[in-house]
DRENDO-1510 file (C-alpha; in Angstrom, 1 decimal, always signed):
<recs>
REC; n; res; u; v; w
REC; 1; MET; -16.7; +4.0; +22.1 .
REC; 2; ASP; -14.7; +6.4; +20.0 .
REC; 3; PRO; -12.4; +3.3; +18.6 .
REC; 4; VAL; -8.9; +6.0; +19.5 .
REC; 5; SER; -10.8; +7.1; +23.2 .
REC; 6; ILE; -7.7; +4.6; +24.3 .
REC; 7; PHE; -5.6; +7.4; +22.9 .
REC; 8; SER; -7.4; +10.5; +25.3 .
REC; 9; ARG; -4.8; +10.6; +28.2 .
REC; 10; SER; -2.9; +13.3; +29.7 .
REC; 11; ASP; +0.2; +11.8; +28.5 .
REC; 12; MET; -0.6; +11.8; +24.7 .
REC; 13; HIS; +2.0; +13.9; +23.5 .
REC; 14; ALA; +4.6; +10.9; +24.5 .
REC; 15; ARG; +2.1; +8.4; +22.1 .
REC; 16; ARG; +2.5; +10.6; +19.7 .
REC; 17; PRO; +4.9; +8.6; +17.7 .
REC; 18; ALA; +3.0; +5.4; +18.2 .
REC; 19; LEU; -0.2; +6.3; +17.1 .
REC; 20; ALA; +1.3; +7.7; +14.2 .
REC; 21; ALA; +3.0; +4.7; +13.3 .
REC; 22; ALA; -0.8; +3.1; +13.7 .
REC; 23; GLY; -2.5; +5.5; +11.5 .
REC; 24; PHE; +0.5; +4.9; +8.8 .
REC; 25; PHE; +0.1; +1.1; +9.4 .
REC; 26; LEU; -4.1; +1.5; +8.5 .
REC; 27; LEU; -3.0; +3.9; +5.7 .
REC; 28; MET; -0.3; +1.4; +3.7 .
REC; 29; THR; -2.8; -1.7; +4.4 .
REC; 30; ALA; -5.3; +0.2; +2.5 .
REC; 31; TYR; -3.2; +0.9; +0.0 .
REC; 32; TYR; -1.0; -2.1; -0.4 .
REC; 33; ILE; -4.5; -4.4; -0.5 .
REC; 34; ILE; -5.4; -2.5; -4.1 .
REC; 35; ARG; -2.0; -1.9; -5.4 .
REC; 36; PRO; -1.9; -5.6; -6.7 .
REC; 37; VAL; -4.9; -4.9; -8.6 .
REC; 38; ARG; -3.7; -1.9; -9.4 .
REC; 39; ASP; -0.5; -3.2; -11.2 .
REC; 40; GLN; -1.8; -6.5; -13.2 .
REC; 41; PHE; -3.5; -4.3; -14.9 .
REC; 42; SER; -0.3; -2.8; -16.6 .
REC; 43; GLY; +0.8; -6.1; -16.4 .
REC; 44; ALA; -2.1; -7.3; -18.2 .
REC; 45; ALA; -1.3; -4.0; -21.0 .
REC; 46; GLY; +2.5; -4.5; -21.1 .
REC; 47; SER; +5.0; -1.5; -21.1 .
REC; 48; ALA; +4.2; -0.2; -24.6 .
REC; 49; SER; +0.8; +0.8; -22.6 .
REC; 50; LEU; +2.1; +2.5; -19.5 .
REC; 51; PRO; +3.1; +5.8; -21.5 .
REC; 52; ARG; -0.5; +6.2; -22.3 .
REC; 53; TYR; -1.5; +4.8; -18.3 .
REC; 54; PHE; +1.3; +7.3; -16.6 .
REC; 55; GLY; +0.1; +10.8; -19.2 .
REC; 56; CYS; -3.6; +9.6; -18.7 .
REC; 57; THR; -2.6; +10.3; -14.6 .
REC; 58; LEU; -0.5; +13.1; -15.3 .
REC; 59; LEU; -3.1; +15.0; -16.7 .
REC; 60; VAL; -5.4; +14.1; -13.3 .
REC; 61; MET; -2.5; +15.4; -11.8 .
REC; 62; LEU; -2.7; +18.9; -13.4 .
REC; 63; LEU; -6.1; +19.4; -12.4 .
REC; 64; LEU; -6.3; +18.3; -8.8 .
REC; 65; THR; -2.9; +20.5; -8.4 .
REC; 66; PRO; -4.6; +23.8; -8.3 .
REC; 67; LEU; -7.3; +22.6; -6.2 .
REC; 68; PHE; -5.5; +20.8; -3.2 .
REC; 69; GLY; -3.8; +24.4; -3.3 .
REC; 70; TRP; -7.2; +25.6; -2.9 .
REC; 71; LEU; -8.3; +23.6; +0.1 .
REC; 72; VAL; -5.0; +23.9; +1.9 .
REC; 73; THR; -5.0; +28.1; +1.9 .
REC; 74; ARG; -9.5; +27.4; +3.0 .
REC; 75; TYR; -9.5; +24.7; +5.2 .
REC; 76; SER; -8.3; +23.4; +8.1 .
REC; 77; ARG; -5.6; +20.6; +8.4 .
REC; 78; ARG; -8.7; +18.5; +10.0 .
REC; 79; LEU; -10.8; +19.0; +7.7 .
REC; 80; LEU; -8.2; +18.5; +4.6 .
REC; 81; LEU; -7.8; +14.8; +6.1 .
REC; 82; THR; -11.7; +14.2; +6.4 .
REC; 83; LEU; -12.2; +15.1; +2.6 .
REC; 84; SER; -9.3; +13.5; +1.0 .
REC; 85; TYR; -9.4; +10.4; +3.2 .
REC; 86; GLY; -13.5; +10.8; +3.2 .
REC; 87; PHE; -13.6; +10.8; -0.9 .
REC; 88; PHE; -11.5; +7.9; -1.6 .
REC; 89; SER; -12.6; +5.7; +1.1 .
REC; 90; LEU; -16.3; +6.2; -1.1 .
REC; 91; CYS; -14.5; +5.5; -4.3 .
REC; 92; LEU; -13.1; +2.6; -3.4 .
REC; 93; LEU; -16.8; +1.2; -2.3 .
REC; 94; GLY; -18.3; +3.5; -6.2 .
REC; 95; PHE; -15.6; +0.7; -7.4 .
REC; 96; ILE; -17.3; -2.1; -7.2 .
REC; 97; PRO; -19.9; -2.7; -9.4 .
REC; 98; CYS; -16.9; -2.4; -11.9 .
REC; 99; PHE; -15.4; -5.9; -11.3 .
REC; 100; GLY; -18.3; -7.5; -12.3 .
REC; 101; LEU; -18.5; -6.0; -15.8 .
REC; 102; GLN; -17.7; -8.6; -19.1 .
REC; 103; GLY; -15.6; -7.8; -22.2 .
REC; 104; GLY; -12.6; -7.2; -23.0 .
REC; 105; GLN; -12.6; -3.4; -23.6 .
REC; 106; SER; -15.5; -2.8; -20.5 .
REC; 107; MET; -12.3; -4.4; -18.4 .
REC; 108; ALA; -9.4; -2.5; -20.1 .
REC; 109; THR; -11.2; +0.8; -20.2 .
REC; 110; VAL; -11.9; -0.4; -16.0 .
REC; 111; GLY; -8.1; -1.0; -16.1 .
REC; 112; LEU; -7.1; +2.3; -16.9 .
REC; 113; VAL; -9.6; +4.5; -14.6 .
REC; 114; PHE; -8.7; +1.9; -11.6 .
REC; 115; PHE; -4.9; +2.5; -12.7 .
REC; 116; VAL; -5.2; +5.8; -12.8 .
REC; 117; TRP; -6.9; +6.7; -9.2 .
REC; 118; THR; -5.1; +4.4; -7.6 .
REC; 119; SER; -1.9; +6.1; -8.7 .
REC; 120; VAL; -3.8; +9.5; -7.6 .
REC; 121; PHE; -5.2; +7.8; -4.4 .
REC; 122; ASN; -1.3; +6.5; -3.8 .
REC; 123; LEU; +0.4; +10.2; -3.8 .
REC; 124; PHE; -1.9; +12.5; -2.3 .
REC; 125; VAL; -3.0; +10.4; +0.5 .
REC; 126; VAL; +0.7; +9.5; +1.2 .
REC; 127; ALA; +2.1; +13.0; +0.6 .
REC; 128; LEU; -0.7; +14.4; +3.0 .
REC; 129; PHE; +0.1; +11.7; +5.8 .
REC; 130; TRP; +3.8; +12.8; +5.4 .
REC; 131; SER; +2.9; +16.7; +5.6 .
REC; 132; PHE; +1.0; +16.3; +8.2 .
REC; 133; MET; +3.8; +14.2; +10.7 .
REC; 134; ALA; +6.0; +16.9; +9.2 .
REC; 135; ASP; +3.6; +19.8; +10.7 .
REC; 136; VAL; +3.2; +18.4; +14.2 .
REC; 137; PHE; +6.5; +16.6; +14.6 .
REC; 138; SER; +10.6; +19.0; +14.7 .
REC; 139; SER; +13.2; +18.5; +13.2 .
REC; 140; ALA; +15.0; +16.3; +16.2 .
REC; 141; GLU; +11.8; +14.3; +16.8 .
REC; 142; ALA; +11.7; +13.6; +13.1 .
REC; 143; ALA; +15.1; +12.0; +13.1 .
REC; 144; ALA; +14.4; +10.1; +15.9 .
REC; 145; HIS; +10.6; +8.9; +15.2 .
REC; 146; PHE; +10.0; +8.6; +11.3 .
REC; 147; PRO; +11.7; +5.7; +10.6 .
REC; 148; LEU; +9.9; +4.1; +13.4 .
REC; 149; ILE; +6.5; +5.8; +11.8 .
REC; 150; ALA; +7.6; +4.6; +8.8 .
REC; 151; PHE; +7.9; +1.0; +10.2 .
REC; 152; GLY; +4.7; +1.1; +11.2 .
REC; 153; GLY; +3.6; +1.6; +7.5 .
REC; 154; MET; +5.8; -1.2; +6.5 .
REC; 155; GLY; +3.4; -3.3; +8.7 .
REC; 156; GLY; +0.4; -2.3; +7.0 .
REC; 157; ALA; +2.6; -2.2; +3.3 .
REC; 158; VAL; +3.3; -6.4; +4.7 .
REC; 159; LEU; +0.2; -7.3; +5.5 .
REC; 160; GLY; -1.7; -5.3; +2.5 .
REC; 161; PRO; -0.6; -7.7; -0.3 .
REC; 162; TRP; -0.7; -10.8; +2.2 .
REC; 163; LEU; -4.4; -10.3; +2.4 .
REC; 164; SER; -4.8; -10.0; -1.2 .
REC; 165; GLY; -2.7; -12.5; -2.3 .
REC; 166; ARG; -4.5; -14.9; -0.5 .
REC; 167; LEU; -8.2; -13.9; -0.4 .
REC; 168; VAL; -8.2; -12.6; -4.2 .
REC; 169; TYR; -8.6; -16.8; -4.9 .
REC; 170; TRP; -11.7; -17.1; -2.4 .
REC; 171; LEU; -13.2; -14.0; -2.3 .
REC; 172; GLY; -12.4; -12.2; -5.5 .
REC; 173; VAL; -11.5; -8.4; -6.1 .
REC; 174; PRO; -14.5; -6.5; -5.0 .
REC; 175; PRO; -14.0; -7.8; -1.3 .
REC; 176; LEU; -10.8; -6.5; -1.2 .
REC; 177; LEU; -11.6; -3.0; -2.0 .
REC; 178; VAL; -14.3; -3.3; +1.0 .
REC; 179; ILE; -11.2; -4.2; +3.6 .
REC; 180; SER; -8.9; -1.3; +1.9 .
REC; 181; ALA; -11.9; +1.5; +2.7 .
REC; 182; MET; -12.3; +0.1; +6.3 .
REC; 183; ALA; -8.4; +0.4; +6.6 .
REC; 184; LEU; -7.9; +4.0; +5.4 .
REC; 185; SER; -11.2; +4.8; +7.2 .
REC; 186; GLY; -9.6; +4.0; +10.5 .
REC; 187; ALA; -6.3; +5.6; +9.7 .
REC; 188; LEU; -9.0; +8.9; +9.4 .
REC; 189; LEU; -9.9; +8.3; +12.8 .
REC; 190; ILE; -6.3; +8.0; +14.2 .
REC; 191; LEU; -5.0; +11.0; +12.4 .
REC; 192; ARG; -8.2; +13.6; +13.1 .
REC; 193; ARG; -7.4; +12.3; +16.9 .
REC; 194; MET; -3.9; +13.1; +16.7 .
REC; 195; ASP; -4.8; +16.6; +15.0 .
REC; 196; VAL; -7.2; +17.4; +18.0 .
REC; 197; VAL; -4.1; +17.0; +20.4 .
REC; 198; GLU; -1.9; +19.1; +18.5 .
REC; 199; ARG; -4.2; +21.9; +18.7 .
REC; 200; ASN; -4.5; +21.5; +22.5 .
REC; 201; ARG; -1.5; +21.8; +23.1 .
REC; 202; GLY; -1.2; +24.4; +21.3 .
REC; 203; SER; +1.7; +23.4; +19.2 .
REC; 204; GLY; +1.7; +23.7; +15.3 .
REC; 205; SER; -1.3; +25.1; +13.8 .
REC; 206; GLY; -4.3; +23.5; +12.5 .
REC; 207; ALA; -6.0; +26.2; +10.9 .
REC; 208; SER; -5.8; +26.8; +7.3 .
REC; 209; MET; -2.5; +29.1; +5.9 .
REC; 210; GLY; -3.9; +31.2; +3.5 .
REC; 211; GLY; -1.6; +32.1; +0.6 .
REC; 212; SER; -1.4; +31.4; -3.0 .
REC; 213; ILE; -2.9; +28.5; -4.6 .
REC; 214; TRP; +0.3; +28.4; -7.1 .
REC; 215; ALA; +2.8; +29.0; -3.8 .
REC; 216; GLY; +3.8; +25.3; -3.7 .
REC; 217; VAL; +4.6; +25.4; -7.7 .
REC; 218; SER; +6.7; +28.9; -7.8 .
REC; 219; HIS; +8.6; +27.6; -4.4 .
REC; 220; THR; +9.8; +24.4; -6.2 .
REC; 221; PHE; +11.7; +26.3; -8.6 .
REC; 222; SER; +12.8; +28.9; -6.3 .
REC; 223; SER; +14.1; +27.2; -3.6 .
REC; 224; PRO; +17.6; +25.4; -3.6 .
REC; 225; PHE; +16.9; +22.3; -1.1 .
REC; 226; LEU; +13.3; +21.6; -3.1 .
REC; 227; ARG; +15.1; +22.1; -6.3 .
REC; 228; ASN; +17.6; +19.5; -5.4 .
REC; 229; ILE; +15.0; +17.3; -3.7 .
REC; 230; THR; +12.5; +17.5; -6.6 .
REC; 231; LEU; +15.6; +16.5; -8.9 .
REC; 232; LEU; +16.6; +13.7; -6.2 .
REC; 233; MET; +13.3; +12.5; -6.6 .
REC; 234; LEU; +13.0; +12.4; -10.5 .
REC; 235; PHE; +16.1; +10.4; -10.6 .
REC; 236; GLY; +14.7; +7.8; -8.0 .
REC; 237; ASP; +11.6; +7.6; -10.4 .
REC; 238; ALA; +13.9; +6.9; -13.3 .
REC; 239; VAL; +15.4; +3.4; -11.1 .
REC; 240; GLY; +12.0; +2.4; -10.0 .
REC; 241; THR; +10.3; +2.9; -13.4 .
REC; 242; LEU; +12.8; +0.6; -15.6 .
REC; 243; ALA; +11.7; -1.8; -13.1 .
REC; 244; TYR; +8.5; -1.1; -13.5 .
REC; 245; VAL; +8.5; -1.3; -17.1 .
REC; 246; MET; +11.0; -4.6; -17.4 .
REC; 247; LEU; +8.2; -6.4; -14.9 .
REC; 248; ALA; +5.2; -5.5; -17.1 .
REC; 249; ASP; +7.2; -7.3; -20.0 .
REC; 250; TYR; +7.4; -10.0; -17.7 .
REC; 251; ALA; +3.6; -10.7; -16.4 .
REC; 252; LYS; +2.4; -9.8; -19.9 .
REC; 253; HIS; +4.0; -12.8; -21.7 .
REC; 254; HIS; +3.7; -15.1; -18.2 .
REC; 255; LEU; +1.1; -14.2; -16.0 .
REC; 256; PRO; -2.0; -14.0; -18.6 .
REC; 257; VAL; -4.7; -14.3; -15.9 .
REC; 258; LEU; -6.0; -11.5; -13.4 .
REC; 259; ASP; -5.8; -13.7; -10.3 .
REC; 260; ASP; -2.1; -15.0; -11.2 .
REC; 261; ARG; -1.0; -11.2; -11.6 .
REC; 262; VAL; -2.3; -10.0; -8.1 .
REC; 263; ALA; -1.1; -13.0; -6.7 .
REC; 264; PHE; +2.6; -12.5; -8.8 .
REC; 265; TYR; +2.3; -8.7; -7.5 .
REC; 266; SER; +1.4; -9.2; -4.1 .
REC; 267; HIS; +4.1; -11.3; -3.7 .
REC; 268; LEU; +6.6; -8.7; -5.1 .
REC; 269; ASP; +5.2; -6.2; -2.7 .
REC; 270; LEU; +5.4; -8.7; +0.3 .
REC; 271; ALA; +9.1; -9.4; -0.2 .
REC; 272; ILE; +9.9; -5.3; -0.6 .
REC; 273; ASN; +8.3; -4.5; +2.2 .
REC; 274; LEU; +9.7; -7.1; +4.4 .
REC; 275; ILE; +12.8; -5.7; +3.7 .
REC; 276; GLY; +11.7; -2.5; +4.4 .
REC; 277; ALA; +11.1; -3.5; +7.6 .
REC; 278; VAL; +13.9; -5.0; +8.4 .
REC; 279; MET; +15.7; -1.9; +7.3 .
REC; 280; GLN; +13.7; +0.4; +9.4 .
REC; 281; LEU; +14.5; -1.6; +12.4 .
REC; 282; SER; +18.6; -2.5; +12.1 .
REC; 283; ILE; +19.8; +0.7; +10.3 .
REC; 284; SER; +17.8; +3.8; +9.1 .
REC; 285; ARG; +16.9; +5.2; +12.3 .
REC; 286; TRP; +20.4; +4.7; +13.7 .
REC; 287; LEU; +21.6; +6.5; +10.1 .
REC; 288; LEU; +19.4; +9.2; +10.4 .
REC; 289; VAL; +20.3; +10.1; +14.3 .
REC; 290; ARG; +24.2; +9.5; +13.6 .
REC; 291; PHE; +24.6; +10.5; +10.5 .
REC; 292; GLY; +21.9; +12.7; +9.2 .
REC; 293; ALA; +19.3; +12.3; +6.5 .
REC; 294; VAL; +21.8; +13.2; +4.1 .
REC; 295; TRP; +23.1; +9.2; +4.2 .
REC; 296; GLY; +19.9; +8.2; +4.2 .
REC; 297; LEU; +19.4; +9.6; +0.4 .
REC; 298; MET; +22.8; +9.0; -0.8 .
REC; 299; ILE; +23.1; +5.2; +0.5 .
REC; 300; PRO; +20.3; +3.5; -1.8 .
REC; 301; ALA; +21.4; +5.9; -5.2 .
REC; 302; MET; +24.5; +4.6; -4.5 .
REC; 303; ILE; +23.6; +0.8; -4.3 .
REC; 304; ASN; +21.2; +1.3; -7.4 .
REC; 305; ALA; +24.0; +2.5; -9.3 .
REC; 306; VAL; +25.6; -0.7; -8.9 .
REC; 307; LEU; +22.7; -2.8; -9.3 .
REC; 308; LEU; +21.9; -1.5; -12.8 .
REC; 309; LEU; +25.6; -1.6; -13.7 .
REC; 310; GLY; +25.6; -5.2; -12.7 .
REC; 311; ILE; +22.1; -5.8; -15.3 .
REC; 312; ALA; +24.1; -4.0; -18.0 .
REC; 313; MET; +27.0; -6.0; -17.4 .
REC; 314; THR; +25.0; -9.5; -17.0 .
REC; 315; GLY; +21.9; -8.7; -18.8 .
REC; 316; ILE; +18.6; -9.4; -17.7 .
REC; 317; SER; +17.7; -12.9; -18.9 .
REC; 318; PRO; +16.3; -15.3; -15.5 .
REC; 319; PHE; +18.8; -17.7; -13.8 .
REC; 320; TRP; +19.0; -20.3; -12.1 .
REC; 321; VAL; +20.1; -20.3; -8.2 .
REC; 322; ALA; +19.6; -23.3; -5.7 .
REC; 323; GLY; +16.7; -24.6; -8.2 .
REC; 324; MET; +14.4; -21.5; -8.2 .
REC; 325; ALA; +14.4; -18.8; -11.5 .
REC; 326; VAL; +15.4; -15.4; -10.3 .
REC; 327; VAL; +14.4; -12.4; -12.6 .
REC; 328; PRO; +16.6; -9.5; -12.5 .
REC; 329; PRO; +14.4; -6.9; -13.0 .
REC; 330; ALA; +12.0; -8.2; -9.8 .
REC; 331; VAL; +15.6; -8.2; -7.8 .
REC; 332; LEU; +15.9; -4.9; -9.1 .
REC; 333; MET; +12.7; -3.4; -8.0 .
REC; 334; VAL; +12.6; -5.0; -4.8 .
REC; 335; ALA; +15.9; -3.4; -3.9 .
REC; 336; THR; +14.9; -0.2; -5.0 .
REC; 337; ARG; +11.7; +0.1; -3.9 .
REC; 338; SER; +12.3; -1.5; -0.5 .
REC; 339; MET; +15.3; +1.5; +0.1 .
REC; 340; MET; +13.1; +3.8; -0.9 .
REC; 341; TYR; +10.8; +3.1; +1.3 .
REC; 342; GLY; +13.2; +1.8; +4.2 .
REC; 343; MET; +15.6; +4.8; +3.9 .
REC; 344; THR; +15.0; +8.0; +1.1 .
REC; 345; LYS; +11.4; +8.4; +2.3 .
REC; 346; PRO; +12.2; +8.8; +6.4 .
REC; 347; ALA; +15.5; +10.8; +5.2 .
REC; 348; SER; +13.9; +12.9; +2.6 .
REC; 349; ASP; +10.4; +13.7; +4.9 .
REC; 350; SER; +12.2; +14.2; +8.2 .
REC; 351; LEU; +14.5; +17.3; +5.9 .
REC; 352; TYR; +10.8; +18.7; +5.4 .
REC; 353; THR; +10.8; +19.9; +9.1 .
REC; 354; ARG; +13.1; +22.0; +8.6 .
REC; 355; THR; +10.7; +24.2; +5.6 .
REC; 356; SER; +8.3; +26.3; +6.3 .
REC; 357; ARG; +4.5; +25.0; +6.9 .
REC; 358; GLU; +3.2; +25.8; +3.1 .
REC; 359; ASP; +6.5; +24.2; +1.7 .
REC; 360; ARG; +5.3; +21.0; +4.1 .
REC; 361; TYR; +1.9; +21.2; +2.5 .
REC; 362; LYS; +1.8; +23.0; -0.7 .
REC; 363; SER; +5.8; +22.4; -2.1 .
REC; 364; LYS; +5.8; +19.0; -0.9 .
REC; 365; ASN; +2.5; +17.8; -2.5 .
REC; 366; PHE; +3.0; +19.2; -5.8 .
REC; 367; ILE; +6.6; +18.1; -6.0 .
REC; 368; GLU; +5.4; +14.4; -5.1 .
REC; 369; THR; +2.1; +14.3; -7.0 .
REC; 370; THR; +2.6; +16.6; -10.4 .
REC; 371; VAL; +6.2; +16.2; -10.8 .
REC; 372; TRP; +6.2; +12.8; -9.8 .
REC; 373; ARG; +3.7; +12.0; -12.8 .
REC; 374; ILE; +5.4; +14.2; -15.1 .
REC; 375; GLY; +8.8; +11.8; -14.4 .
REC; 376; ASP; +6.6; +8.6; -15.0 .
REC; 377; LEU; +5.3; +10.0; -18.1 .
REC; 378; GLY; +8.3; +11.1; -19.6 .
REC; 379; ILE; +11.0; +8.3; -18.1 .
REC; 380; SER; +8.2; +5.4; -19.8 .
REC; 381; SER; +7.8; +7.3; -22.9 .
REC; 382; GLY; +11.8; +7.8; -23.1 .
REC; 383; ILE; +12.3; +4.1; -22.2 .
REC; 384; LYS; +9.7; +3.2; -25.2 .
REC; 385; ALA; +12.0; +5.6; -27.7 .
REC; 386; LEU; +15.1; +3.7; -26.4 .
REC; 387; THR; +13.7; +0.2; -27.2 .
REC; 388; GLN; +12.1; +1.2; -30.5 .
REC; 389; ALA; +15.6; +2.9; -31.7 .
REC; 390; GLY; +17.3; -0.6; -31.0 .
REC; 391; VAL; +18.7; +0.1; -27.3 .
REC; 392; GLY; +18.7; -3.1; -25.5 .
REC; 393; MET; +17.8; -3.3; -21.9 .
REC; 394; ALA; +21.2; -3.8; -20.7 .
REC; 395; GLY; +21.6; -0.5; -22.6 .
REC; 396; VAL; +19.3; +1.1; -20.7 .
REC; 397; ALA; +20.4; -0.4; -17.5 .
REC; 398; LEU; +23.7; +1.3; -17.6 .
REC; 399; LEU; +21.7; +4.8; -18.8 .
REC; 400; GLY; +20.4; +3.8; -15.9 .
REC; 401; SER; +23.0; +3.3; -13.3 .
REC; 402; LEU; +24.6; +6.6; -14.3 .
REC; 403; VAL; +21.2; +8.4; -13.4 .
REC; 404; ALA; +21.8; +7.0; -10.1 .
REC; 405; VAL; +24.8; +8.4; -9.4 .
REC; 406; ALA; +23.4; +11.6; -10.3 .
REC; 407; GLY; +21.1; +11.0; -7.8 .
REC; 408; ALA; +23.7; +10.5; -4.9 .
REC; 409; PHE; +25.3; +13.6; -5.8 .
REC; 410; THR; +21.7; +15.7; -6.2 .
REC; 411; ALA; +21.1; +14.0; -2.5 .
REC; 412; TRP; +24.4; +15.8; -1.2 .
REC; 413; ARG; +23.4; +18.7; -2.6 .
REC; 414; ALA; +19.4; +18.9; -0.9 .
REC; 415; GLY; +20.6; +18.0; +2.4 .
REC; 416; HIS; +23.2; +20.8; +2.0 .
REC; 417; ALA; +21.1; +23.2; +0.7 .
REC; 418; ARG; +21.5; +26.6; +1.6 .
REC; 419; ASP; +17.7; +27.3; +2.6 .
REC; 420; LEU; +17.1; +24.5; +5.0 .
REC; 421; LEU; +17.1; +25.9; +8.9 .
REC; 422; PRO; +19.2; +24.3; +11.2 .
REC; 423; VAL; +18.3; +21.0; +12.9 .
REC; 424; GLU; +17.4; +23.1; +16.2 .
REC; 425; GLU; +15.4; +25.3; +14.7 .
REC; 426; ARG; +11.9; +25.0; +13.5 .
REC; 427; PRO; +9.9; +27.6; +11.7 .
REC; 428; GLN; +6.9; +29.3; +14.1 .
REC; 429; ASP; +3.8; +29.2; +11.3 .
</recs>
């Protein structure tokens, strides 16, 4: 029996949010099973190696951007999903023999390749999912349903690191890759089913869209909304990368064993995603429906500014609370990422429903893959240069708080960009 045949009913259209949430649950389960495996490699290398990791990732992104643009112009939505998700599922299985290699240099090479591949996997697969969501939901539907769909993803983002943190000691890394591939394949089945339903309804277009493979790049620089959403993403990435750099050095000095690093990053992801899930249940949907997406973008940026200002004033050394050591960079990472997944992402993705279909796929993908990795490389290199010049992490945190303030201002501009369609309108593609 078709695994998704239970959804083959006349009221499928009304079930789209639940179906999308189920697909995102499996997708995020697949990613968060392997994310701790990726992050422990950066923890083993330390922050000094991050510019090299991010630089290699950026190079791959630059090569893949025109390829993705070509696929979007040539192939249908359904085939695009199949090719992308199927490719990454096969790659997961292909990595299994690599984790049996012995020797420091061999594992260092595996670590670099796996870090780059997982980063590409995350950005392309997740960006494609939300492009698809923006294609099949209207703007009003997005405000109501995207936080709930994101909550489904948060369920997978909780389950994934929970599985990794426990199974890595019993089974090792290779079985985790198999489980991840199975979850990703399940997500593909559900999304293909959603595409069939949409095409049968005659709403939206599942066909290839044609146009230039470079349209996503040119539109990003010519559209006021896309320019501001790009800046907002870079400002948020600066804060996240700063926390990531601090944590990489902490893991290098305190967690020398691979399994311990996987468990540490698994527990970190678990805390992030649990808090993000609570946010989606308690405030994000209410905020987007009642006040609009712009506040879902501005509030996290303002909270980031306060947290970074606190680190700048108190320093980054661990302190004790109720007998437990609290690491400020870990607190910053948990807060910034939980807000990003719990509020910022649903808000920004809902705004894409008010753009053209070409921008939903080509521009959005370019911004959230290539531009994001340009930011990673530039920000990590900038932090390294500042520390080598004698600027302490407290000083870097102060600069980060100013960046977060700029992000709040940019969020307001993005949400009020003149080229966004009104909420009640939707482009007919």
